[in-house]
N, C-alpha and C positions, 0 to 999 in steps of 0.2 A: 504493499500499499504506500502511497505517495501523498504526502500531506504538505501543504505550505501554510503557514501562520502569517496573517499581514496584521501588524499593529504595533504598539510600542513594545520594546524590548533593549538590551543593551546596544548602546551606552546610555540609554536613557534611565533614569531613576524611577524610584516608587514603587508601590505595590502591584499596579497591574504590569508593568514591565517585569517585575519578579515573577509574577504569575505566568506571564508568557514564557519566560525562560524555564520555569521549573517544569510547565506543561510539556514543552519540546524536550526536555531531558528525559522525562517519562516516556514519550513516545520513541527516542532514540534507544533507551532500554529495551523497549519492546520490538526493535528491529525495524521500525517504521523509517522508510525515506523521509526524513523530516528537514524543513528547511524554514527560517524565518524572514520575512520582509518587513523591515522596519524603516523608519523615517529618516529621510536626509534633513526634512525641516517638519518638525513636530509642531510645536506652537510659534507664532510671530513673537517676538520678545516682549512686545506691547500686551499681548494676551497671558503672558505668564507671571504669576505673581510671587513667585519664589527666588531665590538667589541664583541658581542654576537648573538647567533641565538634566545635566550631565551626571554620570555616576564615576567614582573614580574605582570602582571594582573592577576585577578582572573580568575578561570576556569570558561566557560560559564555554564549556568544552562540549564535545560530541555532535554538535550540528552547526550550520551555516547560518550567520546572521548576515543580510546584506542591508545596507542603507540605500533606499530606494525612492521611498515616498515623499513627495512634497504635498503637504496638507491643503496648499493654497493655490496649486498650479493645476488646473483642468489639462494641460497638454500632457503634464507628467502622468496624470491618472492613466490616459489613454497609452503611455508607452508601458508604465507598469503592468497593467492589464492586458496587453499583447505579449509581454515577455512572459508571464505567468502563464496564459492560456497555451503558449508554445510547449511549456513543460508539461501540460496535460495531467496535472496532478487529479487523484480522486476526490480530495478535498482541499478546500480552501476555507480556513477558519479566520473570521475578522473579529478582533477582539473590539468589542465595543464600550465604551461607556459616557460619551458625551455627544450630543448632535451636531457640535461641530465638524466632527470626522464623517457625517452620514453622506454628504456629496461625494468626497472623495472614495469612502469604501464602496459606495452604490455604483459609480461609474466603474470602478476596477471590477467589481463582480459582474457587471452586465457583460462587459468586454472577456472576461474569463469564460463566461458560460456558452459563449459562441461556439465553443468546440465541442458543444453537445455531449459532453462527460463528466466534467467538473460539477461537483455539487460544493454551493457556498452555504456554510454554516455560521450563524452569528453567535459568538460567546458572549453573551451579554452580562457585563459587571452592573451597570444602572443603565435601564432604558430611558429612565426620565432623570436628569440629573439633579443633584441635591439643591445646586443653586439655578433655578430654572431661568429660561430665556424665551424669547418670542421664535428662536430658532427650532426651539423642540416641536411644536406642532407642525411647522413647515418641514422640517428635513427627517424626523424620526420615522414617519410613515414611509418615506421615500428608501430609507435603509430596510425597513420591515420587508418592504415590496421587493427589492433586489436579491433577499436571501431565500434558500429552500428548506432552512430547518434552524431551529434554535436551543442552544443549552443556556439557562441561567443559573446563578449561583443561589438565589433564595426565591421563596414561594411568591413574594412580593413582586419581584422583578418579572416572573413567569406572567403573573397577572398582567402587570403592566404590556407587556409582549401581547399577549391574548387581545388586549383590548384594541391594538392597532393591527391585527392580523385578521383580514376578513376573508382569507382564503384558507384557513384551518391548517397550516403547514405544520409537519412535525417539530415538536420541542417538547423539551424536558428539562426538569430540575435535579441538579446534582450539587449537594453542598460543597463550599468553597474546602478544597483539600487543605491539609497541614502545610503550614510555609515550614519546612524541615531543614532549610538550607542555610540556618544562621548558627550552626555550632552546637555543641551539646550541652546538656545540663552541666552547671559547674556549682561549686560550693557557694552558699551565700554568702560568707565572708570573703571570699576570693573576689566575687564581683564587687561589694562594698568598697572593699580596698582598692580595686582597680579604678571605682568610680569617686574615690576620695568622700564616701560616705561615712558616717559615724555607726558603727558596728553594735552600739548599743541602743539605737533607734530602729524602728520598723517603718516600712516604707509601701505606700500605694503607689501606682503607677498609671499615669495618662500618657499614652504613646501616640507618636504620629503627628502629622501636620495638623497644625491648630487652625481651624476653620470654624465659623459661627455654629454650622449644623451640630458640629462635634460636643457641645454644652459645656466646654469648660467652666462656663460661668455658673451653671448649674452646680457642678461639683465644687466649686470655690465656695459657694453658698452652704452646701453641705458640709464641707470640710470645718466650716466655721462652727459646727455643732459642739457644746462644750462637752458633752458627753464622751467624746473622742480625745480630749486632751489627758485623759487617764491611761491612755495606752501608749504613750510614748511614739507616736506614729508622725511620720512626715510624708505629705505629699509630693511626689518626684512627676514633674511635667518635663516629657523628653520628646522634642519634635521642633522643627521650624514653625515658626508662627507665619501663616498666610493671611491672619487678620493683623490690624493694629494691636501691638502688645499693650499699649497705654491702658486701656480701660481693664483689664485683668490686672495690672500692676495695682491701679486704684482700688479696684475691688480686694486684692490681699491686703492693700494699706487699711482700708476700710474695716476689715474683719480682724485685723490685729494679727495678721497670718505671716507676717515676713520673715520670721525665724523658722516657720514650719515648712514653707514651700520652696523646692529647690526647681530651678527653671533652665533647662539646657535647651536654649533657642538656636537649635541647628538642625539639619537634617542628621539622622543617626545613619552612620555607614553600616554596611552588613556585618563588619567585623566587630563591632561596638553593641549590636542589639543583645545579644547574649548576657551581657553584664547588666543591662537595665531589668531586664525580665528575671533574672536569676536573683537579683537583689530585693525584688517585691515580694510582699504578702499575696496581694490581689492586684488585677488588672481592672481599671475601672473605665468603662466606655459609657458616659453619661448623654450620648446622643439624643439630638432632638428630632433628627429624621435620619433613616438609614436604608440600605438594602441588604448588604452583609459587610462583613468588615474582615480584611486580612489580619488584622491586629488580634481578633479573637482567635484565629488561627495559628498565631505565634504563641499565644498564651498557652493553646492546648499543647503545642510542640514542647514548650518548657515546661509543661505540669503545673501551671499556675491557677489558682481560684480566679474567677472572671466574674465582675458586675457590669450588666448589660440594662438599658432602658428597653420598656416594651413597645419598638417602634420599628418599622420595616421588617427585615428578616433576622435582626438580631437575637430575637428570643426562641428562633427555631431549633437551634442548635444548642441552647443553653439549658439544661433541664433543671428548673428552680429548685434550690435546696440540695442539689447533688453535685454540681460542680461550681455554683455560687449563686447568684441571684439575678432574676428578671424583675426590674420594678418601674415602676411608673417615671416618666421623665421630669421630676420636680425635686428640688433641694431636700423636701421632708422624707421622702420615700428612698432617696439615696442615702442619707443620713441614717436613717432607721437601718438598712441592710449593712453599713459598714459599722455601725456600732455594735449589732447583734454578730458580725464576723469576729470581732475582737472580743466582747465581752463573753461570748460563749466559745472561743477557742476553735473556730469552725477550719481551721486551715487544713489539719491533716486529714479531717473528714472529706474535705472537698478535694483535696488532691488524690485521694484514692477514686474518688468520682471521676476525675479529670482522665486519670489514666485509664479507666474503663472506657470512658467515651469516647476518647480520643482514636481509637482504633476503627471508627467508622469512617474516617475521612482521609482515605487513601486516594493517592493520585491515581491508580489502576481505575478507580470507580469514574473517574473523569474521562479518561482516554476511551474506556468500555463504552460510555453513553456517546461519545462523539462517534465511533466505529457503528454503533447500533443504528444512529439517526441514517448512516449512508444506507 
């Protein structure tokens, strides 16, 4: 079988690029003829809120990554479509997460399918972006129309695809597999020492890019709960701020939390991820809206309890009371769960639940689902 993945990949950074590379690695292990076609230009600089789009990590091994796609050049889309069509793959997978890429991906798919052999599958991270725009109604249906089938990572996204697909094309939901490429579990004290943390304190972790929909403001309000002061716990925020950090700092000052909140305002490179997760007691995802999250699957890999809010697909893979908590997206619900976690010493019980639950999220499930769609 020959498969080509079109979408973000190395040298671009971020969770979706990591997903693409890990999926390609799994296909290569299964002796699939796999290739990745990524962007020559992903976002124009004016549209990118972070410091850089690129990763310093080593290129993945075991498959070819070619930088060919220019997201804003229609002539390039035609060229790329023709090149892929000539290769006559069985499947082209388009990793889709925002409407900005719909015209580009749709045009490439239409050209590829003129060979009357290749099937185009949309691997949908988000059908409707967290931060909606006028482009969604214009462009998302165009992408759906160009695909032959779909794989989604949450049931809520599957419902979004169904709402746009009036042809009842094949589609399935497969939970986001484990992000298991960030290293092994290490001793908590080793992790704390590496990060320069006080080994006499406990830490809860908010991890990943900071954007409004991820609810850090809710967590800061919850963390101000006086009941948590009895447990020598600090909040570790690790990730680059895509929002203005000033309101968050003002919120910390308002609650008198300056000595209890540690902020690492930077993109956390792959080699450093293990230290943050292994230093934490619990990973907190207080999102206001969501589909699914790769952060959850990093936590599963490192066998850490997880708190998520009951939005989107986050709660679908977190058995409440077994591996952590599924709570309403408000400060009081978040605070009550965190107080319960520390006061009733839930850590060891939840870790055992995580160890059992994580076995469900294998990459082979994802590759099998894609092959089955064909």
